Each structure stands twice: as structure tokens, then as C-alpha cells.
PAVEX-748276 format. One record per residue (C-alpha): residue number from 1; residue in one letter; z, y, x. Coordinates in steps of 0.5 Angstrom, whole numbers. Layout:
BEGIN
  seq  type     zz     yy     xx
  NUM     A      Z      Y      X
...
//
This chain:
BEGIN
  seq  type     zz     yy     xx
    1     M    -66    -45    -48
    2     M    -74    -45    -46
    3     Q    -76    -38    -47
    4     S    -84    -38    -48
    5     L    -89    -33    -51
    6     T    -90    -38    -56
    7     K    -85    -37    -60
    8     I    -85    -33    -65
    9     P    -78    -29    -68
   10     L    -76    -29    -75
   11     T    -71    -25    -79
   12     F    -67    -28    -84
   13     E    -71    -24    -90
   14     T    -77    -28    -89
   15     A    -74    -34    -88
   16     Q    -71    -33    -95
   17     K    -78    -31    -98
   18     I    -81    -38    -95
   19     A    -75    -41    -97
   20     A    -76    -38   -105
   21     A    -84    -40   -105
   22     H    -84    -47   -102
   23     L    -77    -50   -104
   24     G    -76    -46   -111
   25     S    -76    -39   -113
   26     Q    -69    -39   -114
   27     T    -67    -42   -108
   28     S    -63    -38   -103
   29     L    -61    -39    -96
   30     T    -53    -41    -94
   31     G    -55    -42    -87
   32     F    -61    -39    -82
   33     S    -60    -41    -75
   34     E    -66    -42    -68
   35     L    -67    -48    -66
   36     T    -68    -46    -58
   37     E    -70    -54    -55
   38     G    -77    -54    -56
   39     F    -81    -51    -50
   40     Y    -88    -49    -55
   41     N    -88    -48    -63
   42     A    -81    -44    -66
   43     A    -76    -48    -70
   44     Y    -71    -45    -75
   45     R    -66    -49    -78
   46     L    -65    -47    -86
   47     E    -60    -49    -90
   48     T    -60    -48    -98
   49     D    -55    -47   -103
   50     Q    -58    -53   -107
   51     G    -55    -57   -100
   52     L    -62    -58    -97
   53     V    -63    -57    -89
   54     C    -69    -58    -87
   55     V    -73    -55    -80
   56     L    -78    -49    -81
   57     K    -83    -49    -75
   58     I    -88    -44    -74
   59     A    -94    -43    -69
   60     P    -95    -39    -63
   61     P    -97    -32    -65
   62     P   -105    -30    -67
   63     G   -109    -29    -61
   64     L   -104    -30    -56
   65     P   -108    -35    -50
   66     V   -105    -42    -51
   67     L   -109    -48    -47
   68     R   -115    -52    -50
   69     Y   -112    -57    -52
   70     E   -107    -53    -56
   71     K   -111    -50    -62
   72     D   -109    -53    -69
   73     I   -104    -57    -66
   74     L    -99    -55    -71
   75     R   -103    -57    -77
   76     A   -105    -64    -73
   77     E    -97    -66    -73
   78     V    -97    -64    -81
   79     E   -102    -70    -81
   80     A    -99    -74    -76
   81     L    -92    -74    -79
   82     R    -95    -76    -86
   83     L    -99    -81    -83
   84     V    -93    -85    -79
   85     K    -89    -84    -85
   86     A    -94    -88    -89
   87     Q    -96    -94    -83
   88     T    -90    -95    -80
   89     N    -82    -96    -79
   90     M    -82    -90    -74
   91     P    -75    -85    -77
   92     V    -80    -80    -78
   93     P    -77    -72    -81
   94     E    -81    -72    -88
   95     V    -86    -66    -89
   96     L    -83    -61    -94
   97     F    -89    -56    -94
   98     Y    -94    -54    -90
   99     D    -97    -46    -91
  100     S   -104    -44    -87
  101     S   -105    -38    -91
  102     L   -102    -33    -87
  103     T    -99    -29    -93
  104     L    -92    -30    -91
  105     L    -93    -30    -82
  106     S    -98    -28    -78
  107     S    -98    -36    -76
  108     P    -99    -42    -80
  109     F    -92    -47    -81
  110     F    -89    -52    -84
  111     G    -82    -54    -86
  112     M    -78    -62    -85
  113     E    -73    -66    -86
  114     F    -67    -64    -81
  115     I    -66    -70    -77
  116     P    -58    -71    -76
  117     G    -56    -73    -69
  118     E    -57    -70    -62
  119     P    -63    -71    -57
  120     L    -62    -77    -52
  121     H    -62    -74    -46
  122     K    -56    -69    -47
  123     L    -52    -77    -49
  124     R    -55    -81    -44
  125     G    -51    -80    -38
  126     S    -45    -80    -42
  127     M    -48    -87    -46
  128     D    -46    -95    -44
  129     P    -51    -98    -42
  130     A    -52   -103    -47
  131     D    -53    -97    -52
  132     K    -58    -94    -48
  133     A    -62   -101    -46
  134     R    -62   -102    -54
  135     I    -64    -95    -56
  136     D    -70    -96    -50
  137     R    -72   -103    -54
  138     Q    -73    -99    -61
  139     T    -76    -93    -58
  140     G    -81    -98    -56
  141     E    -82   -102    -62
  142     Y    -83    -96    -66
  143     L    -88    -94    -61
  144     R    -92   -100    -61
  145     Q    -92    -99    -69
  146     M    -95    -92    -68
  147     N   -100    -95    -63
  148     Q   -102   -101    -67
  149     I   -105    -94    -72
  150     G   -113    -94    -71
  151     K   -117    -89    -73
  152     P   -124    -91    -78
  153     Q   -127    -85    -79
  154     N   -134    -84    -83
  155     C   -133    -91    -85
  156     G   -138    -93    -91
  157     P   -141   -100    -93
  158     Q   -145   -101    -87
  159     N   -141    -95    -82
  160     C   -134    -95    -79
  161     E   -135    -90    -73
  162     L   -129    -90    -68
  163     H   -128    -84    -64
  164     F   -123    -81    -58
  165     G   -120    -74    -58
  166     Y   -115    -70    -60
  167     Y   -112    -71    -68
  168     A   -112    -63    -67
  169     Q   -120    -62    -66
  170     P   -124    -67    -69
  171     E   -130    -63    -67
  172     S   -128    -65    -60
  173     Q   -128    -72    -61
  174     H   -132    -77    -58
  175     P   -134    -85    -60
  176     T   -132    -86    -52
  177     W   -125    -85    -49
  178     R   -129    -84    -42
  179     A   -132    -78    -46
  180     A   -126    -76    -49
  181     F   -122    -76    -43
  182     D   -127    -73    -39
  183     Q   -127    -66    -43
  184     M   -120    -67    -44
  185     L   -120    -67    -36
  186     N   -125    -61    -36
  187     G   -121    -57    -41
  188     V   -114    -56    -38
  189     L   -118    -54    -31
  190     Q   -122    -49    -34
  191     D   -115    -46    -37
  192     G   -112    -46    -30
  193     A   -119    -42    -27
  194     D   -118    -37    -33
  195     A   -111    -36    -31
  196     Q   -114    -35    -24
  197     I   -109    -41    -22
  198     S   -109    -44    -15
  199     L   -109    -51    -14
  200     H   -108    -54     -7
  201     M   -115    -57     -9
  202     P   -122    -54    -12
  203     N   -123    -56    -19
  204     A   -129    -60    -17
  205     E   -126    -64    -12
  206     I   -121    -66    -17
  207     L   -126    -68    -23
  208     T   -130    -72    -17
  209     R   -123    -76    -15
  210     C   -122    -77    -22
  211     R   -129    -79    -24
  212     R   -131    -85    -19
  213     H   -125    -88    -23
  214     Y   -128    -88    -29
  215     A   -130    -95    -30
  216     A   -122    -96    -31
  217     L   -123    -92    -37
  218     D   -129    -96    -41
  219     E   -124   -102    -42
  220     V   -121    -98    -47
  221     R   -126    -99    -53
  222     S   -122    -97    -60
  223     P   -117    -91    -61
  224     A   -110    -91    -62
  225     L   -105    -86    -65
  226     V   -101    -84    -58
  227     H    -96    -79    -60
  228     W    -96    -77    -51
  229     D    -90    -73    -51
  230     L    -84    -78    -53
  231     W    -79    -77    -48
  232     D    -72    -76    -49
  233     G    -71    -70    -52
  234     N    -76    -72    -58
  235     I    -71    -78    -59
  236     F    -65    -76    -64
  237     V    -59    -80    -63
  238     D    -53    -80    -67
  239     P    -46    -78    -62
  240     Q    -42    -83    -65
  241     T    -46    -89    -67
  242     K    -50    -89    -61
  243     T    -56    -89    -67
  244     L    -63    -88    -67
  245     T    -64    -82    -73
  246     G    -71    -80    -71
  247     I    -77    -78    -67
  248     I    -81    -72    -67
  249     D    -86    -67    -64
  250     F    -92    -71    -66
  251     E    -96    -64    -64
  252     R   -100    -67    -59
  253     C   -101    -74    -61
  254     L   -109    -76    -60
  255     W   -114    -81    -62
  256     A   -113    -85    -54
  257     D   -111    -91    -50
  258     P   -104    -93    -51
  259     L   -103    -94    -44
  260     M   -104    -86    -44
  261     E    -96    -86    -47
  262     A    -92    -82    -43
  263     N    -86    -88    -42
  264     F    -91    -92    -39
  265     G    -90    -89    -32
  266     A    -90    -81    -32
  267     F    -84    -80    -30
  268     G    -82    -88    -28
  269     I    -81    -94    -31
  270     N    -76    -96    -37
  271     P    -76   -104    -36
  272     D    -72   -103    -44
  273     F    -78   -100    -47
  274     F    -83   -104    -44
  275     A    -79   -110    -47
  276     G    -79   -107    -53
  277     Y    -86   -105    -54
  278     G    -88   -112    -51
  279     K    -92   -109    -45
  280     A    -92   -114    -40
  281     L    -91   -112    -31
  282     P    -94   -110    -27
  283     F   -100   -106    -29
  284     T   -107   -109    -28
  285     P   -111   -106    -22
  286     A   -115   -103    -27
  287     E   -108   -101    -31
  288     Q   -106    -98    -25
  289     T   -112    -94    -25
  290     R   -112    -91    -31
  291     R   -104    -88    -31
  292     S   -106    -86    -25
  293     L   -111    -81    -28
  294     Y   -106    -80    -35
  295     N   -101    -78    -29
  296     V   -106    -73    -26
  297     Y   -109    -70    -33
  298     L   -101    -69    -35
  299     Y    -99    -66    -29
  300     L   -105    -61    -30
  301     I   -102    -59    -36
  302     M    -95    -59    -33
  303     V    -97    -55    -28
  304     I   -101    -49    -32
  305     E    -98    -48    -38
  306     C    -93    -45    -34
  307     T    -97    -39    -33
  308     Y   -100    -40    -40
  309     R    -92    -39    -43
  310     Q    -88    -35    -37
  311     Y    -82    -40    -36
  312     P    -76    -36    -33
  313     T    -76    -41    -27
  314     H    -81    -45    -23
  315     D    -78    -51    -23
  316     Q    -83    -55    -28
  317     E    -89    -52    -23
  318     N    -86    -55    -18
  319     W    -84    -60    -19
  320     A    -91    -62    -22
  321     R    -95    -60    -17
  322     G    -91    -65    -12
  323     V    -92    -71    -16
  324     L   -100    -68    -18
  325     Q   -102    -68    -10
  326     A    -99    -75    -10
  327     E   -103    -78    -15
  328     L   -109    -74    -13
  329     E   -108    -77     -6
  330     K   -108    -85     -9
  331     L   -115    -82    -13
  332     G   -117    -80     -6
//
């Protein structure tokens, strides 16, 4: 279980009020339990007397300091789930309701279909190699479908602009990937400075090392919908049949370069995933440079969020600091 300051505690009585408000006034809860796997939003499993099982997700408490990119990401997840559901075959949960009125809780929340199965990270170690390969190829196929969703914005008879940046923050999006990525990188470094987090080199030097490689970002001309958090904990599998039952956690999605997906090398290379996605190896020099830039950004977040969330151990921060230094040395 990952303890985090961002998780709002919920009582059975309040959960019952939410169920009655959004699932029918006569609805009664017959089951209520916290889902403890997530790192950011609070999540609860609700079971009703009508046989419905759903997951309730709640945004962090109001006023709690969070990273800049995390603003409004619960709303982004709701919208992204609906978009992916409509435009792909990816097995994502149906959104049942969304409430940002702050009348029943002090934070926005939404309810979605419960996905049966177990997270892949709990099963992978005991799975047959053929089953693992099949799941990884399938994950690649689904992610490619999602990455093929493009983002037309402000479309008129003679104009259709495309913009890059976090889904949750349209006001901070940019027409070029270079500008969007630079703002994102600046933002997380400012988050670290705000919390007085010491990195192994000054922010200005990190920016300089990254910016001298931004020409590689200019190859990315069209924004694609990127999940960005598709690790094994967000992939659900039936433990008996070893079939993929669902993919969750779209809150951090953004309009970006598909190569930013963490599956393309943030935590190693999985050949079966690449085969399913249809991505050739090795990377071109420009692709390798972009991967290093994206790794720097991700590892910075993994270091800095630990202070904001006050995790009970330093395991994540210690690991992320090591790989961050290695990526910065590549760019240096």
C-alpha cells in the first residue's frame, strides 16, 4: 500500500450519499472498501444492492500543494476515458458519473466501471512466458490505437490548429512540441525549487543540457494522445485465463510525441511490446535523444513528487536520482 497526502479518506455514510445521488435515489451500498494500489487519487470500490460494482475516484484535498502538471487531472481522466472508449478498442472502464460541484465532497470525484482481474505487476513473475508475451503484444496494439488519436482544436472551414501539452491544462498548450516540452520541464523544476529540493546539479544547468538537444523535438509535428503511465500496475489481467481485462489511469495523459510513452524505454525495453506496437528497433539518433529528454523529465517528477506526497520510504526517490543522473550525463 502506498500512503500519500493526496488521498482523501471517505466514510461509508458519505459513499452512500454519493451512490444515491448518482446511481439512483433508492440505491443502497452493500459493499465499500478502499483500493490502496494507487499513488495519487483516493479510490474506493462500491457495490450496490442492484449488483453494480464501480470504482469511485476522488481528487486530492483542496489547497494541498501538488505538482504543476497535476492541476485538474481528475477531469482530464474522465474526458480521456470517454475519448478512448469512443475511438479505440482499448478495454477501458466506462465513466458512470462525474461531479465537480463540491456539494457532497470538498474535491471533484467520478465513478467508473469496475475492471475485474489483478494488476499485471502482481502476476508477471508467476506467468508463463507465452502468456506474458501475448499480454505485452496486446498492450502495444492497444497503445498504438490510442496514440493514433489526433487532436484537432479550433477547427473551422479553413483552420484546424493542433496543440501540444497536458490534456488537463488546455490553457498551457502550445502549437509546437518544443515549446510545450520546455514549459513542462520548467514547471517540474520550479516545483522542486518551491519545495527546496536539492538536485545533483542546478536547475539552470539541467535546462541548458536539455535545450541544446531540442532540435530532435522538432521532428514531432502532430500531437497524439499519450497515456504516459502504462506500467504493469495499470494493466489488469484475469489470473485464471491470463487474458487482458482492462487498462486504467488516464489522468496524466497529454497531447505529445508517442515516443514519450514510458513503455518505449523509461524502465527497459520489452521486445514483445515493441512488436505489438509495430515500432522498429533500434531508435534513430534523434529518437534516442528524445527518449533521453523524456526520461529526464519523468525521473525529475519521480524525485520531486516524493517530497510533495511524503512517501513513507525513500526507495523511489533514491532509484530515480540514480537514473536521472545517468540520463543527464548522456545529454551533457
